[in-house]
N, C-alpha and C positions, 0 to 999 in steps of 0.2 A: 776439380774433376779428376778422379784417380783411375777411372777405368774407361775403356772405349765406349761402353754403354752410357756412362754419364755424359760423355761428349756428344754422342750421336742421337740417342733416343729423344731427348728433350726438344731437339730441332724438328722432329717429325710429329710428335704428339702435340695436340692442341685442342682447346675447347672453344676456339673462335668460331664465329658464324661463317662457315666456308661457302654458304650459298651466295654470299656477296662475291661477285666476280673478282674485284680488285683484291679482296682479302685472300681469296683462294690463290690468286697469282703470287701474292707476296709470300704466302706460306709455301707454295710450290718451290720458290727459290730457296727457302730455308731447308726443304727436304733435299734439294740438290746439293746444298752445302753439306748436309749430313752424309750424303752418299760420297761426296768428295773426300770427306774426312775418313770415312770407312775404307774407301779404296786406298787412300794414302797410308793407312795404318796396317794394311795387310802384310807387307813384307816383314814388319818388325813385331807382329803380334801372334800369339799362339793360335793355331788353326781352330781349336775348339772355341776360343773366345770370339774369333772372327765369325764363325758360324752362328754362335748363339746371338750375337748382336745383329748379324744380317737377318736371321730368322725373325727376331723380334721387330726389327726395323721394317721388314716386309709386311708383317702382320699389322703393324701400326699404320703404315702407309696405305694399306688396302682399306682399313677402317676409315682413314681420313678421306680417301677419294670417294668412298661410298656416300659421303654426306657433303660433297663439295661441288661447286659449279666449276668443273675443270674444262670448260669449253675451249680454253687456250691450250690445253694439253700439257701444261707444265708439270702438274703432279703425276699425270700418267706417264710422262717420260721418265720421271724419277722412279716410279714403280718398276718400269721396264729395266732400268739400270739395276735395281735390286734383284729383279728376276734373273738377270744375267749373272749376277754375283752368286746367287744362292746355290746352284748346282756345283760350282767350283769350290765354294766354301764347304759344302757338304762332303765332297770327295776328299778335300784336304783334311777335314776333321774326322773322316771315317765314321760318319753317322751310320748307325745300324740300318740296314736296308729295309727291314720291316717297319721301323719308325718313319723312315723317309717315305715309303710307299703309302702308309696311312695318311700322312700329311698331303701327299700329291693327290690322292683320290679325293680327300675332303676339299682341298683347294679347288679342284676342277669341277666336282659334282655337287658340292654343298658349301660353296664359299660365299663371302659377303658380296662379291660382285662376280659377274660372269663374262667380263670382256677382256680377260687376260688368259693366255694359254701358257702351259708348261711344255717344254720341249723334251721329250724322252731321250732324244739323241744327246742333249746336254747332260742329262742325268745318268746316262749309261755308265760312265766311269765310277760314279758314286754308288750305283746299285750293283754293279758287277753282273756276271752271267746269271748267277742264282737269283739275284734281286730282279733282273729283267724278266726272268721267267715268271716270278711271282707277280710282278706288275702286269704282265700280259694276262695272267690268269684273273686278276682283279678286274681288268677291263672286260674280259669275256663274261664274267659274272654279271657285270652291270648290263651288258648287252642282252644277256639271257633274260634278265628281269623286265626288260622293256617290251618284250613280245616281238611280233613281226616288224621287220624294218620297213618304214614307209618309203614310197618312191621319192625321187628327187623333187618332184613338183609338190608333194604333200609334206615334205620335211619341215618346212617353216610353219605349217599350221598344226603340226603334231603337238600333243600335250607334252612331249618329251623332246622338243626341238633342240634345247640346249644340250641334253645328253647325247643326242645323235650327232650334233655338230662336234662335240668334244671327242666322241669316239672316232668320227671321220678324221679329225685332226691327228689324233694319235695313230690311226692307221697309216696316214700319210708319212708321219715322221718315223714310224717303225719300219716302213718299207725302205726309207732312206737309210736307216740304221743297218738294215739287213743287206743293203746294196742289191735288193731284189728288183730287177728291171721290170718284170711282169707286174709285180705289185705296185711299183711306182706308176706305171701307166694306168693300172686299174684305179688306184686311189686318187691320182692327180688329174688325169684326163677325164675321168668319169664317163659321161655319155658323149663327150666331145662336141657339145652343143654351144660352148662358150670359148671365145678366143683366149681369155685369161687362163683357162684351165690348161691349154696347150703350153702357154708360157710357164705356168707353175710346174708342169712336167719337165720342161727344159731346165728350169732352175734346180729341180731335184737331181737331174742327171749331172748338171755341172757340179753340184755339191759333192757327188760321189766320184767325180773325175771322169765321167763318161762324156767327154767333150763332143765327140761326133754326134752322139744321140742328142745332146743339148742343142747343138746347132740345128739339127734336123727338126726337132720339135719347136724351136724358136721360129724357124722358117715356116712351119705349118701354121703357127699362130699369126705370123705376118700375112700369110696368104688367105687367112680365114675369111676376112671381109675388109671393108675400108673404114671400119669404126675405130673409136679411140683406143679400144683394147688392142686391136691389131697394130695400130700406130705405136703404142707403147712397146709391144712385143718386137716390132721392127727395129727399134733402137737397141733393144737387148740383143737381138740377132746380130746386128752390126757390131756391137761391142764385143760379142763373142768372137766374131771373125777378126776384128782388129787385134785381139789378143792372141788368137790361136791359128788363124789363117790369114795373115795380113795381105797376102796377094789378092784375096777375094774381096777385101773390104771396100774399095772404091766403087766397084760395080754394084755392090750391095747398097751403098749409100746413094748411088745414082738411081737405082730401082726405087728406093724409098722416096726419094725426092720426086720422081715422076708420078708416083702413086699419090703422095700427099705433099704437093708443092707448097712450101711456106718458107718464111725467113729462117725458121729453126732447122728444117731439113736441109735447106740450102747451106746454112752455116756448117752443118755437120759434114756435108759433102765437100765443102771448101776446105775444111780442116783435114779430111781424109785424103783429098787429092794432092795436097802439098804442091810440089813443083809442077805437077801436071794440071793444075787448076785451069790454065788457059784453054785446055781442050773442052771444058765444060761451061766456061763463063757465058758465052753467047746464049746457049740453051737455057741456062738458069735465069739470066736477066730477062730473056724473052718470055719465059714461062711465068715468071713472077709479075710481069706487067699486068696480068689479069687481076692481080691483087695489089693495088698501089701501096697500101700500108706495108705489106711484106717486102715489096721491091725496095722501098725507101729504107726500111729498117735494115735490110740485108746490106745495102750499099753503105749505110751509115755505120752500123755496128760491126759488121763482119769484114767488109772490104776496106773500111776506114777511109772512104772517099766522100767527104762531105759535099764537094762540088757536084759530083755525080749524083748524090742523093738529092741535092737541091734541085738539080735539073729534072730528075725523075719526078719529084714531087709536083713540079709545075706541069710537065708534059703529060703526066698521068692523071692530073686533076685530083690530087690527094685531098680527101675530105675528112680525114681523121684528125681531130684536134689533138689527141694524145700524141700521135706520130709527128704532127707539126711541132708540137711543144718540144719533143725530143730533138727534132732536127734543128730548131733555132738555137737550142743550147750550144750546139756544136758549130753551127754555121756563123754565129755572131763573131767567132774568132777569125773567120774568113772575110766577112763583110758585115760590120756591125750595123750599118745603116740599112742594108738590104732587108734585114729581118724585121724592121719596124712595122711594115704593113701587116705582116703575119701576126706579130704581137697584138696589134690593134684588133685584128679579126678575132683572135683568141679572147681578148678582153671583152669584146662585144658579145661573143657567144657565151662567155661565162656569166654575163649579167642578164641573160635571158631568164635565168632562174633566180628567184629571190632567196636570200639566206646568208647568214654570216660567213659561212665557209666560201661561198661564191664571191662575196664582196672582198674577203681577205685575199683570195687568190688573184682577183682582178687588180686590187691595189698593189700587190707585190709585183705583178707584171708591169703595171704602169710605172712604178718606181724604177724597174729595170729599164724600161724604155727611156726614161729621163736620163739614166746613167749612160746608156748607149748613145743617145743623141746629144749629150753635153758637148758644147763647143762647135756644133755643126749648125747648118741652116735649118735642120729639122727640129731643133730644140724647142723653138716657139710653137711649132705645130703640135708637138707632144703635149705641151702645157695647154694649148687651146683644146685639144681633145679631152684633157682632164676636166677643164672648165665646162665643156659641153656635157660630159657625163654627169658632173655634179648637178648641172641644171636639169638635165633629163630625168635624173633620179632624185630630185630634191625632196620628194616625199618618202625617201628611204633613209631615215636617220642612222640606221646601223651602217649603211653604205658610207655616209658622210664620216662616221666615226672611224671606220676602217681606213678610209682615204687619209684622214688626219693622222692616224697612227703610223701610216706608211710615209708620212712626211710630204704628202702631195699638196701642191699649192691650192689655195681656196679662190683666189681671184684670177680672172682671165688676164693674161699678160697684155701690156700695151703694145 
């Protein structure tokens, strides 16, 4: 392999049947290896060669993903890495702006796939002032050919929905490029009917360094409603405050916890409070009691208090098998015999459903019980339980097989 292309491109190009999920995943890893190689070669390779190989690699990767089952997203992530490299490589190689614009327009409006965007902000250094004017003109010409712009409600049913989406995306990014506050609000917040659009507006303002506006719009997204988009925006609002107005961060985290009480929002409040955590502990614990799973997980994972978590699980009548499973993993280090009844309950619940996976998990848990009970008075009881389960489920040969594989005894102990 004498050139960068010889090393990179064969890893991307393939004739394999990529509709097979496992084959697509394996090839996706090859594509990532190719991108690693390309990135590593940049400092020591002529910019023109880097651009040529990046451009060809991107074209090949797009053709690959167009015929692949990329439900795992591995190939898509590699394509995005190439898309990140492409504008920088174009700028370094001083690609003629006209040639670059032609490619950008074709990629966006007439490409092999329509689920990747190009960022005109990233391409601005390569295009230069004159190139950006020409690019904007090309976008205007596309818009003029489409006719009247449909309403937001009709956009997705329009025969040109992809074109309108692409134009909207470019309008947003060009507003950011221009640092145009009014245009950012118009293109990102749209009709202000969706919480996520408020957060998008905040992110655009953060990108251009308008932090006060970013915080204000993130707060508007937080206050929009109590849905998942507002909850996501609330965390972003708090992170902005933690970075730029730390004195306001704890109160913000407290507000978010009170609006969306959970182990996650409680953990973030705990982290923000630091030494002042004691001021909020009673309220948080009391509030989380309404959701035993959250209360136990918070005590276990954030407070690192397994005894407290254990007591909460019992006093609040925790009924989540998943949370009990997490709890016994930790509490067995405190009292390995105390967790045995919980393990038994989890085994019995697992065996309510038939299936190899259920049998396998139950067998592993029983083997764990034997290990915990070894040398104690409860050792015999555990083996008796295993014998009882073998008898109860004697018509489930796969269960017997999984029990055997786990090294569980077959005969009831004397």
